[in-house]
N, C-alpha and C positions, 0 to 999 in steps of 0.2 A: 743488297747482295744477300743471297741465300746459300747457306752451307747445308748440304745433306750429308748425314753420316750413317754408315752401316758398320756398327761396332762388332768386333770379334776379338778373340783372345790370340789368334794367330795372324789375322789380317783385318785391318780396319780400313774400309773404303771411305773416301770423301769426294764430294763433288760440289763445285761452286758454280752457281749460275746467277745471272742478273736479269731481273724482270724489266723489260722495256716495253711499255704499253701493254699489249696482250701477248707478247712474245718472250721467249726465254733465250738469253744469249749465254753460250758456254763461256766460262772464265777459266776454270782449271779443274782437274780431278786427278786422283791417284790412289795409291794404296800404301798404308803404313804396315810394313811387314815386321812381325815380331817373332823372333827365334823361339821355336817351341821348346828347345832344350833349356832355355833360361827359366829360372824360377818365376812364378806368377808375379811376385812383387816387382821384379826387375822388368818384366814385360810391361806391366802397368805404368811404371816410371817412364819407360821409353815412349809408350803411347802418349802419356801426359806431355812429355817434352816435345814430341813431334807435332802434336795437336796444338800446343802453345805456339809453336813457330808458324803454323798454318794460320791460326787465328790472328796473330800479329801481322802477318803479311797481307792478308785479304780483308780483315776487319768487317766480317759479315754483320748484317743488321739482325738476321734471324737464323735459327738453326732448326733443321727438321731431322727427326730420327724415328725409326720404326718403334712402335710400342712393343714391349716384351711379349713374346709368344710362349706358349707352354711347350716344354720339351719333355720327351720321354726319359731323357737322361738327366737326372738331377744335378750331377756334377758339372756337366756341360752348361746347363742353365745357370748354375751358380757362377761359374767362371765368366760367362757372357755378361751376367749381371755386374760383375766387378768392372769389366771393360766399359759397359754402358754407364756405370757410375762415374768413371773417369771422364767420359765424354760430357755427361750432364754437368759435372762439376766445372770443367774447363769452360763450357759455354756460359754457365752462370757467372763464373769469375770474370768473364769478359763482358758481362751484362748483355749477352746475346739472348733475345727472346727465343724460347724453346717451344716447339710444336711437335706433337707426336701423332703418328698415323699408324693404323693397323696395316699389316701386309695386304689385307683385302682392299683397303682404300687405295693403297699404292698401285696395286695391279689394276683395279678398276679405272683409276685416273689415267694411268699411262697406257694401258693396253685396251681397256674397255671390258675386260673379263676378269673376275675375281680369282679364277683358277688358272690364270696364265702361267706358262712355264718361264723359267729363268731366261731362256733363249728369246722368247717373245718379248719379255721386258727389256732385255738388252737391245734387241732390234728396234723397238719403238723409241727407246731413249736416244739411240744414235740418230734416228730420224727427227725427233722433236728438238734436239739441240744442234742438228746439222753437223754431226761428227762421224760421218760414214767412213772416213779413212783412218781415224785414230784407233789403234788397237786398245781394247778396254777389257780389263778383267771383271769378273762377275761382281766383286765387292764394290768396285768403282761404279759400275752401271747401276747397282742397287742404290748406292748413295745418291747418284744423280736422279734416280727415279723418285726418291723421297723428296729431294729438293724440288723437282718438277711438280710433285703432288702438292707441296706447300704453295708453290707459285699459283697453282690452279685454285687453291682455297682462299687466297688473299682477298679477292673481291667479296667473297662471302663473309670473311672475318671483318672487313671494313664496313660492310652493311650492318653487321651485328654490333660493331663498336658505335656506329651512329645511332642505333636504336637504344643503346644502353644509357 
């Protein structure tokens, strides 16, 4: 089972898929909403607690997360880094293998174009996991996109492991 996570200081999306042969089966997805009015430390604690519950419930084998991107706003980037740190810590604490992908890799894998819009990513995610009816927020579809990206890279990683 693969968990994809799109960390954020206000909303953290997660998406869980299972790779069956060469197909991805949707398992679960959602968004962890963090009240902006709360101090950062309290939001991070809530994120850690909710992520802990998700990891205990689904017990993923591996986790996929977007690599950090450069932001024009240093404060926003720092806060995002804190949320990302909580995600990495929780995955590591559960001994979940962690894989990171650039936004370009995610868009190219899911849509076929590195400059794809958020709407295009969401549309393709819904098609790839056959979830056309389920309403999905952007953070949720971004998390599923990262999980799908990792699923597509698994055969390449397995070949690399055999060569090592």
